[in-house]
C-alpha positions as CSV (number, residue, x, y, z in Angstrom):
1,X,0.0,0.0,0.0
2,X,1.4,3.4,-1.0
3,X,1.5,5.9,1.8
4,X,-0.8,8.9,1.5
5,X,0.9,12.3,1.5
6,X,-1.5,14.1,3.8
7,X,0.6,17.2,3.9
8,X,0.5,17.6,0.1
9,X,-3.2,17.0,0.0
10,X,-3.8,19.7,2.6
11,X,-1.6,22.1,0.8
12,X,-3.3,21.6,-2.5
13,X,-6.8,22.2,-1.0
14,X,-5.7,25.3,0.9
15,X,-4.0,26.7,-2.2
16,X,-7.1,26.1,-4.4
17,X,-9.2,27.8,-1.7
18,X,-6.9,30.8,-1.6
19,X,-6.7,31.2,-5.4
20,X,-10.3,30.5,-6.1
21,X,-12.0,32.3,-3.2
22,X,-9.7,34.4,-1.0
23,X,-7.9,36.4,-3.7
24,X,-11.1,37.2,-5.7
25,X,-12.8,38.1,-2.4
26,X,-10.0,40.5,-1.5
27,X,-10.3,42.1,-4.9
28,X,-14.0,42.5,-4.6
29,X,-13.6,43.8,-1.1
30,X,-11.2,46.4,-2.3
31,X,-13.6,47.5,-5.0
32,X,-16.4,47.7,-2.4
33,X,-14.1,49.8,-0.2
34,X,-13.4,52.2,-3.1
35,X,-17.1,52.4,-3.7
36,X,-17.7,53.5,-0.1
37,X,-15.0,56.2,-0.4
38,X,-16.6,57.5,-3.6
39,X,-19.9,57.5,-1.9
40,X,-18.4,59.5,1.0
41,X,-17.3,62.1,-1.5
42,X,-20.8,62.5,-2.9
43,X,-22.3,62.6,0.6
44,X,-20.1,65.6,1.6
45,X,-22.3,67.7,-0.6
46,X,-25.2,66.7,1.5
47,X,-23.5,67.3,4.9
48,X,-24.0,71.1,4.9
49,X,-27.6,70.8,4.0
50,X,-28.2,68.2,6.7
51,X,-26.4,70.4,9.3
52,X,-28.3,73.4,8.2
53,X,-31.6,71.6,8.8
54,X,-30.4,70.4,12.2
55,X,-29.5,74.0,13.1
56,X,-33.0,75.3,12.0
57,X,-34.7,72.6,14.1
58,X,-32.7,73.8,17.1
59,X,-33.5,77.4,16.4
60,X,-37.2,76.6,16.2
61,X,-37.1,74.9,19.5
62,X,-35.1,77.8,21.0
63,X,-37.6,80.4,19.7
64,X,-40.5,78.3,21.1
65,X,-38.7,78.2,24.4
66,X,-38.4,82.0,24.4
67,X,-42.1,82.3,23.5
68,X,-43.0,80.1,26.5
69,X,-41.2,82.6,28.8
70,X,-44.3,84.7,28.8
71,X,-45.6,87.0,31.5
72,X,-46.8,84.0,33.4
73,X,-43.4,82.3,33.8
74,X,-41.6,81.6,37.0
75,X,-39.4,84.6,36.2
76,X,-42.2,86.7,37.7
77,X,-43.2,89.5,35.3
78,X,-43.7,93.1,36.1
79,X,-46.6,95.2,35.2
80,X,-45.3,98.8,34.8
81,X,-46.9,102.2,34.1
82,X,-45.0,104.9,32.3
83,X,-45.9,108.5,32.7
84,X,-43.0,110.7,33.4
85,X,-41.2,107.9,35.3
86,X,-41.5,104.1,35.5
87,X,-44.0,103.1,38.2
88,X,-44.7,99.6,39.3
89,X,-48.4,98.6,39.1
90,X,-48.0,94.9,40.0
91,X,-45.1,92.7,40.9
92,X,-44.2,89.4,42.5
93,X,-41.0,90.5,44.1
94,X,-39.9,89.9,47.7
95,X,-38.6,93.5,48.0
96,X,-38.0,96.6,45.8
97,X,-35.3,99.2,45.2
98,X,-35.7,102.2,47.4
99,X,-36.8,104.6,44.6
100,X,-40.0,102.5,44.1
101,X,-41.1,102.7,47.8
102,X,-43.6,105.4,48.7
103,X,-42.9,105.3,52.5
104,X,-39.3,105.3,53.7
105,X,-40.1,105.7,57.4
106,X,-37.6,105.1,60.2
107,X,-37.9,101.4,60.5
108,X,-39.8,101.1,63.8
109,X,-43.4,100.5,64.6
110,X,-45.0,103.6,66.3
111,X,-41.7,105.3,66.6
112,X,-43.3,108.7,66.5
113,X,-43.1,110.9,69.6
114,X,-46.8,110.8,70.7
115,X,-48.1,110.5,74.3
116,X,-48.3,106.7,74.1
117,X,-44.7,106.6,73.0
118,X,-43.7,108.8,76.0
119,X,-45.6,106.7,78.5
120,X,-44.0,103.4,77.1
121,X,-40.4,104.3,76.5
122,X,-39.7,107.5,78.6
123,X,-41.8,107.1,81.7
124,X,-41.9,103.2,81.6
125,X,-45.6,103.5,82.5
126,X,-46.9,100.4,80.7
127,X,-50.4,100.5,82.2
128,X,-50.8,104.1,81.3
129,X,-49.5,103.4,77.7
130,X,-52.0,100.5,77.4
131,X,-54.9,102.7,78.5
132,X,-53.8,105.4,76.0
133,X,-53.9,103.0,73.1
134,X,-57.2,101.3,74.2
135,X,-58.8,104.8,74.3
136,X,-57.3,105.6,70.9
137,X,-59.0,102.5,69.4
138,X,-62.4,103.4,70.7
139,X,-64.5,104.2,67.6
140,X,-61.4,103.9,65.4
141,X,-60.9,100.3,64.5
142,X,-59.7,100.7,60.9
143,X,-57.1,102.6,59.0
144,X,-53.4,103.0,59.3
145,X,-53.6,104.9,62.6
146,X,-55.8,102.1,64.1
147,X,-53.3,99.4,62.9
148,X,-50.4,101.4,64.4
149,X,-52.3,101.7,67.8
150,X,-53.2,98.0,67.8
151,X,-49.6,97.0,67.1
152,X,-48.4,99.2,70.0
153,X,-51.1,97.8,72.3
154,X,-50.1,94.2,71.5
155,X,-46.5,95.0,72.2
156,X,-47.3,96.6,75.6
157,X,-49.5,93.6,76.6
158,X,-46.7,91.2,75.8
159,X,-44.3,93.3,77.9
160,X,-46.8,93.1,80.8
161,X,-46.8,89.3,80.4
162,X,-50.4,89.2,79.2
163,X,-49.7,86.8,76.4
164,X,-53.2,85.7,75.7
165,X,-54.4,89.3,75.3
166,X,-51.4,90.2,73.1
167,X,-52.1,87.1,71.0
168,X,-55.7,88.3,70.4
169,X,-54.5,91.7,69.3
170,X,-52.0,90.3,66.8
171,X,-54.7,88.0,65.4
172,X,-57.0,90.9,64.9
173,X,-54.3,92.7,62.9
174,X,-54.0,89.6,60.6
175,X,-57.7,89.6,60.1
176,X,-57.6,93.2,59.0
177,X,-54.8,92.2,56.5
178,X,-53.2,95.7,56.2
179,X,-51.2,96.4,53.0
180,X,-49.7,99.7,54.2
181,X,-46.5,99.6,56.2
182,X,-45.7,101.4,59.5
183,X,-42.5,103.0,58.6
184,X,-40.7,100.1,56.7
185,X,-42.3,97.3,58.7
186,X,-45.3,95.5,57.3
187,X,-47.8,94.9,60.2
188,X,-48.9,91.5,58.8
189,X,-45.4,90.1,58.9
190,X,-44.7,91.6,62.3
191,X,-48.0,90.1,63.7
192,X,-47.3,86.6,62.2
193,X,-43.8,86.6,63.7
194,X,-44.9,87.8,67.1
195,X,-47.7,85.1,67.2
196,X,-45.0,82.4,66.7
197,X,-42.9,83.8,69.5
198,X,-45.9,84.0,71.9
199,X,-46.7,80.3,71.1
200,X,-43.1,79.5,71.8
201,X,-43.4,81.2,75.2
202,X,-46.6,79.1,75.9
203,X,-44.8,75.9,74.8
204,X,-47.5,75.1,72.2
205,X,-45.4,73.2,69.7
206,X,-48.2,72.4,67.3
207,X,-49.3,76.0,67.0
208,X,-45.7,77.1,66.7
209,X,-45.3,75.0,63.6
210,X,-48.7,76.3,62.2
211,X,-47.6,79.9,62.9
212,X,-44.3,79.4,61.2
213,X,-46.0,78.0,58.1
214,X,-48.2,81.1,58.0
215,X,-45.3,83.4,58.5
216,X,-43.3,81.7,55.7
217,X,-46.2,82.0,53.3
218,X,-46.5,85.7,54.0
219,X,-42.8,86.2,53.5
220,X,-42.9,84.4,50.2
221,X,-46.0,86.3,49.0
222,X,-45.7,89.8,50.4
223,X,-48.8,92.1,50.1
224,X,-46.9,95.3,50.9
225,X,-43.7,96.8,49.5
226,X,-40.5,97.1,51.5
227,X,-36.8,97.1,50.9
228,X,-34.1,94.5,51.2
229,X,-33.1,95.4,54.8
230,X,-36.7,94.8,56.0
231,X,-36.9,91.5,54.2
232,X,-33.5,90.4,55.6
233,X,-34.7,91.2,59.1
234,X,-37.6,88.7,58.8
235,X,-35.5,86.2,56.8
236,X,-33.0,86.2,59.7
237,X,-35.8,85.6,62.2
238,X,-37.1,82.7,60.1
239,X,-33.6,81.1,60.1
240,X,-33.6,81.2,63.9
241,X,-36.9,79.2,63.9
242,X,-35.6,76.7,61.3
243,X,-35.4,73.8,63.8
244,X,-39.2,74.1,64.3
245,X,-40.0,74.1,60.5
246,X,-41.3,70.9,59.0
247,X,-39.5,70.4,55.6
248,X,-37.3,73.4,56.3
249,X,-35.1,72.6,53.2
250,X,-38.1,73.0,50.9
251,X,-39.1,76.3,52.5
252,X,-35.6,77.9,52.3
253,X,-35.1,76.5,48.7
254,X,-38.3,78.4,47.6
255,X,-37.1,81.5,49.4
256,X,-33.6,81.3,47.9
257,X,-35.1,81.0,44.4
258,X,-37.4,83.9,45.0
259,X,-34.4,86.0,46.3
260,X,-32.4,85.2,43.2
261,X,-35.4,86.1,41.0
262,X,-36.0,89.3,42.9
263,X,-32.3,90.4,42.7
264,X,-32.4,89.7,38.9
265,X,-35.5,91.8,38.3
266,X,-34.5,94.6,40.6
267,X,-31.3,95.0,38.5
268,X,-33.6,95.6,35.5
269,X,-35.8,98.0,37.4
270,X,-32.8,100.2,38.1
271,X,-32.2,100.7,34.4
272,X,-35.8,100.2,33.1
273,X,-36.0,103.8,31.6
274,X,-33.2,102.9,29.2
275,X,-35.0,99.8,27.8
276,X,-38.6,100.9,27.8
277,X,-38.3,103.9,25.6
278,X,-39.6,102.0,22.6
279,X,-43.4,102.4,22.4
280,X,-44.2,98.9,21.0
281,X,-43.6,95.3,21.7
282,X,-40.0,94.2,21.7
283,X,-37.5,91.5,22.4
284,X,-34.2,93.0,23.5
285,X,-30.8,91.4,24.3
286,X,-29.3,92.9,27.5
287,X,-25.7,91.8,28.0
288,X,-24.9,94.1,30.9
289,X,-23.4,93.9,34.4
290,X,-22.3,90.3,33.9
291,X,-25.8,89.1,33.0
292,X,-27.2,87.7,29.7
293,X,-30.8,88.6,29.6
294,X,-33.6,88.9,27.1
295,X,-36.2,91.5,27.8
296,X,-39.7,90.7,26.6
297,X,-42.1,93.6,26.7
298,X,-45.7,94.1,25.6
299,X,-47.9,97.1,25.5
300,X,-51.3,96.0,26.8
301,X,-53.1,99.3,27.3
302,X,-52.1,102.9,26.9
303,X,-49.2,103.5,29.2
304,X,-49.2,100.0,30.7
305,X,-46.3,97.7,29.9
306,X,-46.0,94.0,30.7
307,X,-42.3,93.1,31.0
308,X,-40.6,89.8,31.6
309,X,-36.9,89.2,31.9
310,X,-35.4,85.9,30.6
311,X,-32.2,85.0,32.4
312,X,-30.2,83.4,29.6
313,X,-27.5,82.2,32.0
314,X,-30.1,80.1,33.8
315,X,-31.7,79.1,30.5
316,X,-28.4,77.9,29.2
317,X,-27.7,75.9,32.3
318,X,-31.1,74.4,32.7
319,X,-32.6,74.2,29.2
320,X,-30.0,74.3,26.5
321,X,-29.0,70.6,27.0
322,X,-32.6,69.3,26.8
323,X,-33.3,71.5,23.8
324,X,-30.4,70.1,21.9
325,X,-31.4,66.6,23.0
326,X,-34.8,67.2,21.5
327,X,-33.3,68.5,18.2
328,X,-30.8,65.6,18.2
329,X,-32.4,62.7,20.1
330,X,-30.0,60.1,18.7
331,X,-26.9,62.2,19.5
332,X,-26.0,62.2,15.8
333,X,-24.2,65.6,16.0
334,X,-21.6,67.5,18.0
335,X,-22.7,70.9,19.3
336,X,-21.0,74.1,20.4
337,X,-22.7,77.4,21.2
338,X,-20.8,80.7,21.4
339,X,-21.9,84.2,22.3
340,X,-20.9,87.4,20.5
341,X,-17.6,87.7,22.5
342,X,-16.5,84.2,21.5
343,X,-17.2,82.7,24.9
344,X,-18.3,79.0,24.7
345,X,-21.7,78.7,26.5
346,X,-22.4,75.1,25.7
347,X,-20.0,72.4,24.5
348,X,-20.9,68.8,23.5
349,X,-18.3,67.7,21.1
350,X,-17.4,64.0,20.7
351,X,-13.7,62.9,20.4
352,X,-12.6,62.8,16.8
353,X,-14.6,65.9,15.8
354,X,-12.1,68.7,14.8
355,X,-14.0,71.2,12.7
356,X,-17.6,72.3,13.1
357,X,-19.7,74.4,10.7
358,X,-21.1,77.7,12.2
359,X,-24.7,79.0,11.8
360,X,-25.7,82.4,13.2
361,X,-28.5,82.7,15.7
362,X,-31.6,84.6,14.6
363,X,-32.5,87.9,16.3
364,X,-32.5,89.1,19.0
365,X,-29.1,87.4,19.7
366,X,-26.7,89.2,17.2
367,X,-23.2,87.6,17.1
368,X,-24.3,84.3,18.7
369,X,-23.7,81.2,16.7
370,X,-24.2,77.5,16.9
371,X,-21.5,75.2,15.5
372,X,-22.5,71.7,14.4
373,X,-20.8,68.7,12.9
374,X,-21.8,65.1,12.3
375,X,-20.2,62.7,14.7
376,X,-17.9,60.1,13.2
377,X,-19.5,56.6,13.2
378,X,-17.8,53.3,13.9
379,X,-16.7,51.6,10.8
380,X,-19.3,48.8,10.8
381,X,-22.1,51.1,11.7
382,X,-21.1,53.4,8.9
383,X,-21.4,50.5,6.5
384,X,-25.1,50.2,7.4
385,X,-25.7,53.9,6.8
386,X,-28.2,55.0,4.2
387,X,-26.6,55.3,0.8
388,X,-24.0,52.7,1.6
389,X,-26.3,49.7,1.9
390,X,-25.2,48.0,-1.4
391,X,-21.5,48.4,-0.6
392,X,-22.0,47.4,3.0
393,X,-23.9,44.3,2.1
394,X,-21.3,43.2,-0.5
395,X,-18.4,44.0,1.8
396,X,-19.8,42.6,5.0
397,X,-21.1,39.4,3.5
398,X,-18.0,38.9,1.5
399,X,-15.7,39.2,4.6
400,X,-18.0,37.0,6.6
401,X,-18.2,34.4,3.9
402,X,-14.4,34.3,3.5
403,X,-13.8,34.0,7.2
404,X,-16.4,31.3,7.8
405,X,-15.5,29.4,4.6
406,X,-11.9,29.4,5.5
407,X,-12.5,28.2,9.0
408,X,-15.0,25.6,7.9
409,X,-12.8,24.3,5.2
410,X,-9.8,24.0,7.4
411,X,-11.9,22.2,10.0
412,X,-13.4,19.8,7.5
413,X,-10.0,19.2,6.0
414,X,-8.4,18.5,9.4
415,X,-11.3,16.2,10.3
416,X,-11.1,14.3,7.0
417,X,-7.4,13.9,7.2
418,X,-7.6,12.7,10.8
419,X,-10.4,10.2,9.9
420,X,-8.5,9.1,6.9
421,X,-5.4,8.5,9.0
422,X,-7.4,6.6,11.6
423,X,-9.0,4.4,8.9
424,X,-5.6,3.6,7.4
425,X,-4.4,2.6,10.9
426,X,-7.6,0.6,11.4
427,X,-7.0,-1.4,8.2
428,X,-3.4,-2.0,9.1
429,X,-4.3,-3.1,12.6
430,X,-7.1,-5.4,11.5
431,X,-4.8,-6.9,8.8
432,X,-2.3,-7.7,11.5
433,X,-5.1,-9.0,13.8
434,X,-6.3,-11.4,11.0
435,X,-2.8,-12.3,9.9
436,X,-1.7,-13.7,13.3
437,X,-4.5,-16.4,13.8
438,X,-4.6,-17.3,10.1
439,X,-0.8,-17.9,10.1
440,X,-1.0,-19.9,13.3
441,X,-3.9,-22.0,11.9
442,X,-2.1,-22.6,8.6
443,X,1.1,-23.6,10.3
444,X,-0.6,-26.2,12.6
445,X,-2.7,-27.5,9.7
446,X,0.4,-28.1,7.6
447,X,2.1,-29.9,10.5
448,X,-0.9,-32.1,10.9
449,X,-1.2,-32.8,7.1
450,X,2.4,-33.8,6.9
451,X,1.9,-36.1,9.9
452,X,4.7,-34.5,11.8
453,X,2.6,-34.5,15.0
454,X,3.4,-37.9,16.5
455,X,1.3,-38.1,19.7
456,X,-2.4,-37.9,20.1
457,X,-1.9,-35.6,23.0
458,X,0.0,-33.1,20.8
459,X,-2.7,-33.4,18.2
460,X,-5.4,-32.5,20.7
461,X,-3.3,-29.6,21.8
462,X,-3.1,-28.4,18.2
463,X,-6.8,-28.9,17.6
464,X,-7.6,-26.9,20.8
465,X,-5.2,-24.1,19.7
466,X,-6.8,-24.0,16.2
467,X,-10.3,-23.8,17.7
468,X,-9.1,-21.0,20.0
469,X,-7.6,-19.1,17.1
470,X,-10.8,-19.6,15.1
471,X,-12.8,-18.3,18.0
472,X,-10.5,-15.3,18.2
473,X,-10.8,-14.8,14.4
474,X,-14.6,-15.1,14.6
475,X,-14.6,-12.5,17.4
476,X,-12.7,-10.1,15.2
477,X,-15.1,-10.6,12.4
478,X,-18.1,-10.1,14.7
479,X,-16.6,-6.9,16.0
480,X,-16.1,-5.5,12.5
481,X,-19.6,-6.6,11.3
482,X,-21.3,-5.3,14.4
483,X,-19.4,-2.0,14.2
484,X,-20.6,-1.7,10.6
485,X,-24.2,-2.4,11.6
486,X,-24.0,0.1,14.5
487,X,-22.5,2.8,12.2
488,X,-25.3,2.2,9.7
489,X,-27.9,2.1,12.6
490,X,-29.2,-1.4,11.6
491,X,-28.0,-3.4,14.5
492,X,-30.9,-5.3,16.1
493,X,-31.0,-6.5,19.7
494,X,-33.1,-9.4,21.1
495,X,-33.7,-8.7,24.7
496,X,-34.4,-11.6,27.1
497,X,-33.8,-12.6,30.7
498,X,-30.1,-13.2,31.3
499,X,-28.2,-14.3,34.4
500,X,-25.1,-12.1,34.1
501,X,-23.2,-14.1,36.7
502,X,-23.0,-17.3,34.6
503,X,-22.2,-15.4,31.4
504,X,-19.4,-13.5,32.9
505,X,-18.0,-16.5,34.8
506,X,-17.8,-18.6,31.6
507,X,-16.0,-15.8,29.7
508,X,-13.5,-15.3,32.6
509,X,-12.8,-19.1,32.5
510,X,-12.2,-19.0,28.8
511,X,-9.7,-16.1,29.1
512,X,-8.1,-17.8,32.1
513,X,-7.5,-21.0,30.2
514,X,-6.2,-19.2,27.1
515,X,-3.8,-17.1,29.2
516,X,-2.5,-19.9,31.5
517,X,0.8,-20.3,29.6
518,X,1.5,-16.5,29.7
519,X,1.1,-16.5,33.5
520,X,-1.7,-13.9,33.4
521,X,-4.4,-14.7,36.0
522,X,-8.1,-13.8,35.7
523,X,-10.0,-13.6,39.0
524,X,-13.8,-13.3,39.2
525,X,-15.8,-12.3,42.3
526,X,-19.4,-11.5,43.0
527,X,-20.6,-9.0,45.6
528,X,-24.0,-9.9,47.0
529,X,-27.0,-11.3,45.2
530,X,-27.1,-10.5,41.5
531,X,-30.6,-10.3,39.8
532,X,-31.3,-11.2,36.2
533,X,-31.3,-8.4,33.6
534,X,-33.0,-7.8,30.3
535,X,-30.3,-7.8,27.6
536,X,-29.2,-9.2,24.3
537,X,-27.0,-12.2,25.3
538,X,-24.7,-12.0,22.3
539,X,-24.2,-8.3,22.7
540,X,-23.5,-8.5,26.4
541,X,-21.1,-11.4,25.8
542,X,-19.3,-9.2,23.2
543,X,-19.0,-6.3,25.7
544,X,-17.5,-8.5,28.4
545,X,-15.3,-10.4,25.9
546,X,-13.8,-7.0,24.6
547,X,-13.2,-5.8,28.1
548,X,-11.4,-9.0,29.1
549,X,-9.5,-9.0,25.9
550,X,-8.3,-5.4,26.4
551,X,-7.4,-6.1,30.0
552,X,-5.3,-9.1,28.9
553,X,-3.5,-7.0,26.3
554,X,-2.6,-4.1,28.5
555,X,-2.1,-5.9,31.9
556,X,1.6,-6.0,31.1
557,X,3.6,-6.5,34.3
558,X,0.4,-6.6,36.4
559,X,0.0,-10.3,35.8
560,X,-3.6,-10.1,37.1
561,X,-7.0,-9.1,36.0
562,X,-9.8,-8.7,38.5
563,X,-13.5,-9.0,37.4
564,X,-16.1,-8.1,40.0
565,X,-19.9,-8.2,39.6
566,X,-22.1,-6.2,42.0
567,X,-25.6,-4.8,42.1
568,X,-27.7,-2.1,43.7
569,X,-31.5,-1.7,43.7
570,X,-31.5,-0.1,40.3
571,X,-28.5,-1.4,38.3
572,X,-25.7,-4.0,38.1
573,X,-22.0,-3.0,37.7
574,X,-19.4,-5.0,35.9
575,X,-15.9,-4.0,36.9
576,X,-12.8,-5.1,34.9
577,X,-9.6,-4.0,36.5
578,X,-6.0,-4.6,35.3
579,X,-2.8,-3.6,37.0
580,X,-0.9,-2.5,33.9
581,X,0.6,0.7,32.6
582,X,-2.7,2.8,32.8
583,X,-4.1,5.5,30.6
584,X,-3.2,9.2,30.5
585,X,-6.0,11.7,31.5
586,X,-6.0,13.3,28.0
587,X,-6.5,9.9,26.4
588,X,-9.3,8.8,28.7
589,X,-11.6,11.3,27.0
590,X,-10.9,9.8,23.6
591,X,-10.6,6.1,24.0
592,X,-14.3,5.5,23.2
593,X,-14.0,7.3,19.9
594,X,-14.0,5.1,16.8
595,X,-10.5,4.0,15.5
596,X,-8.8,5.8,18.3
597,X,-5.7,4.1,19.8
598,X,-3.4,5.5,22.5
599,X,-0.2,6.7,20.8
600,X,2.3,5.4,23.3
601,X,5.7,3.8,22.6
602,X,5.0,1.3,25.4
603,X,2.0,0.1,23.5
604,X,3.9,-0.8,20.3
605,X,3.4,-4.4,19.3
606,X,0.0,-4.7,21.1
607,X,-2.6,-5.7,18.6
608,X,-5.9,-3.8,18.3
609,X,-8.4,-2.4,15.8
610,X,-9.5,0.8,17.7
611,X,-13.2,-0.2,17.6
612,X,-13.5,-2.5,20.6
613,X,-14.3,0.3,23.2
614,X,-16.5,2.1,20.7
615,X,-18.6,-1.1,20.3
616,X,-18.8,-1.5,24.1
617,X,-20.0,2.1,24.6
618,X,-22.6,1.9,21.7
619,X,-24.0,-1.5,22.9
620,X,-24.2,-0.5,26.6
621,X,-26.0,2.8,25.7
622,X,-28.4,0.7,23.6
623,X,-29.2,-1.2,26.8
624,X,-29.9,2.2,28.6
625,X,-26.7,1.9,30.5
626,X,-23.3,3.7,30.5
627,X,-19.6,2.9,30.7
628,X,-16.9,4.8,32.5
629,X,-13.1,4.4,33.0
630,X,-10.9,5.2,36.0
631,X,-7.1,5.0,35.4
632,X,-3.8,6.2,36.7
633,X,-0.5,5.9,34.9
634,X,1.6,3.1,36.3
635,X,-1.3,1.8,38.4
636,X,-3.6,0.2,35.9
637,X,-7.1,0.8,34.7
638,X,-10.7,0.0,35.8
639,X,-13.6,-0.1,33.4
640,X,-17.1,0.0,34.8
641,X,-20.2,-1.1,32.9
642,X,-23.6,-0.1,34.4
643,X,-26.8,-1.9,33.2
644,X,-30.3,-1.1,34.6
645,X,-32.2,-3.8,36.4
646,X,-35.7,-4.7,35.3
647,X,-37.5,-4.3,38.7
648,X,-40.1,-6.8,37.9
649,X,-37.3,-9.5,37.5
650,X,-35.6,-8.5,40.8
651,X,-38.6,-9.6,42.9
């Protein structure tokens, strides 16, 4: 038989694959790549138009956002009246600049030098002062003078320790709800604060919390006008009461926001004359004093102006990101927004973007611009982009086909060469397996024919040996035929009740007799009672015979093979153990594969076809059982065959 040059065969197949598939694939792939690049050149003409549309979408959202900052926004509007000067008709500010206050005062309640003031502060005659203000209130329960007198009366009653009476007076002031201040102090805020302090003196915690809530609401929604110093006085008092305020953080957060809004709008009021000269509606950019504002004004009636101030700093911080996200939900672009001085107000530029196209803002933001650029896409994502589908499909499928084809071809080639090599070895091994018994039988037959065997005893010995060799040859033929049937899935089994003890014992005796001259001993033992099993007798005999035959071959210096039969409630176990050279862990996973033989120098000269263990595994699995091996190099091997017990036979 001529040896097969596996290396040359593999080289030819790979070479044909490269010349017929890989090289044409690379050429087509290069052409697809060039097509993509050409397509990119065409798409560059569309980029500016795409970016321009994205910028216009953003400007539409931006203008809508500005329109939503109407006179009803949280940036509390002002209703102004213009005659000779600007005058506030309505506002939602916590405090006002001094020039918009009608009553400057001296900052103290009832600080005027009347008789009640003299009795209280100069003569320290609290009872006389109380009578003075009580008489002053007779027939005069309304108006600013009555409010002043009642505030003084409540203060004197508190000094006298008459807290309940003082509390009633302050509550009456709140019911009157005065809008005019006494000096710079609003009576409603003073009364609300004093009520809280009285409840504190009375240790009424629940009413203290209720009073603080009322005081906070009045401070957030003033009904009279006063300056910052007055507001700060009450704000400081509220901070002292902070420990008694439920959800204090929320209250102070609202106040801090209102203070910020008030400061912002007061800044505008100080220069309102400059911006309200235009008689009609207007939208004006006001980049002054470190602020970036848009003034929105509307003439409602003759002389009346509704004005709202949009704080662009806050709008940029709070709204610009969401606006851009709305215009570019998929984050397809990089964005940068600059004001007229070149300062970057917003920057969302992805790495890899170096140049952006500028687009000017529409009025009223002259000099502002938005810069946009399309973000670079990952290579494979770019292939799927609109306009590149054909090239992407050709390029992607081609590369995938080449890779998968190459891997699959190499895999099949390796498997085929491996199987071919194993089949060649199988034929060689089987030939040697057949040659040995045939040669032996021929030799003994010739001796008998030539009458060279003199004694009857020697003749019987030759006959026995010839029968034994015939049995061995028959076993080899059965193995090959059964393997072929199993591979073609046509092997039939005839199940019946079998006593495994007798079957195994007879086979052990046969191998013991056959190996007597070699000094190899076969020992058989039974553990406990062994029930009958449902099995194909010939198939089970073949399993045990192959196990004993393998054990005899590889027992080597162990000189002994132990066979043990045991049973549990569900299965019987046939153990065949030799004390030979053992099997390496890597080989233990492969020995049940067809045609596989351990490649070991120590095993040279040991006959075998490489299908014995495969037959064992297939037959045992057909009986709903399984086979395992346990081995250690230098210590021998143990094979275990497990067969299920028919429970009806075990009874």
